[in-house]
N, C-alpha and C positions, 0 to 999 in steps of 0.2 A: 475537388474527388479522394478521398481519404486512404491512406496507407495501410494496407494492410499489414504488415509486418508491426505498424506502431498502434493497429487496433488490438492486436494478438498480443501485444506487449502491456498494455494498459489493461488489458484482461485481466495478464498475470497479475500486475501491482494490485488489483481491482478484488482478486483471491488472498493472495499473502493481505492484504490493509482487515479483510475478516477478518485471518488469523490477529491480525496485531489487534485490533479491536478485543477479539474473546480475550488477547491477555489483557487488555489495560482493564477491563472488568474483572475479571481473575485478579490482577494486582487492588485496582483500587479497593475490591468488597474483600478483597482474607479470604477469597475462596480454597477450599481447601484439595483443590483438585489437586495438588502433586504428589499427596499422601495416600491417593488412592490409585488415579492413572500419571502414574512416571513416565511411561514412555509416553501417552495422548499430551502429558502439557510439556516435553523436550519439542515434541515435534515446535510443539505449538511456539511454545519462547523459540526456537531455530530459526524460527519459520517472520513471525511478527520484529526480530531482530535484521533477518535478511529482508526486510518488506521497507526500512526507511530506506539502505541502500537501491532500490529498488526505487522506489521512487522518488528521491536524486536524483538516480541516473534519466528516468521518465519526464519527471519535470525539467530538464537540460535538453534533454530531445524536442520536445513540448516548444520550448525557448527559439529552437533552432529551426522549427514547422511554421511556425507565427516567423520567424521575421524574413522566413521565404515566402511569405507570402502564400503560405498554405493552412486556411481559417478552419476547415471544418476535417482536421485531419483521424479524430473520434467522435462519437455519440458524448454531447454534454455531457452528459450526466454521470459516466462514467471519469470523462473531468475532470468535472464538480468533485468528485467522491474523491478517485485519487490526490486530489490538490488540497480538499479539506485536511485529508487524514496525516499527508505529508505534513502542514502546519503543526496539526494536531502532538504528531510525534517526534515533531524538532523541540516543541515545547514539553513535553513526553519526556524524552532522554537528556535534552541539554538543561 
């Protein structure tokens, strides 16, 4: 049985992770998005940093759900993407 609140929270993390990937691509390739679209770049950077906190909370909740015995808390592709980007964020920020 899937818990609806965890699926919604995982989808919110997914959206924030997409913003993080946009930020990481811009950071690595030194795209000049900050010069032309400062408002958009500010939103992307803010959501990208916030996504690390959300991913940490998501991973903690996932561990608790797994310890309780709830195996299919959310779709597998969603959890895999969130965990992959959380590991990438960990190495990116630290």
